[in-house]
Phi, psi and omega in degrees: 000319180296322179297318180296319179295317180296316178298320177297318179294316178298319178295321180295331178279320188282322186300314177297327179296318180295326179295316180290327178294321178297316178298318179294321179295320177297319180296315180296318178297317180295317180295326175296318177298318180297319177297321179298317177298318179299319177295318178298319178296320178297318178295318179298317180298320179297328181275322190242354178076012177205157177277149183243173176280171177297324178297322179288327176294327182274339184287159173113006177062233182292337180267011180297141178290313177225091182300336181256016186302324183279348181257355178284133180221157177289135180293339181266314185253336178087350185220156175237147173267121184237125172238123036261163169271344178216163179304135182206180180261012177217155177211159176213133177231124181227160178265144184271012177288137183269158180303149007270010183261024183303136181267342177113190180203168175232125178239113180052040177087357181257121181278148176227095172200000000 
């Protein structure tokens, strides 16, 4: 009986810790994805003189800047908000996770998190 009580106490302590670790891992993964998009946008701008959409980053076959740009997703929300909708001289990429778990965004190469 004492062993069961001890295991119950340990489980009550450990389970919340694992939940916060999962949230932190999702946040780190999402921010890494955002940095990758920012790098892709910088490369696209260097080649074409304007920032592109995710579809434009993925287009081009073997010469694509980011061939997987349209398939990358946030592990928590699954989607990113991407501006521009057309080539332009500014861009913003944000994660759709709502507060208090916001993962951040990148605006014209400047991270906010």
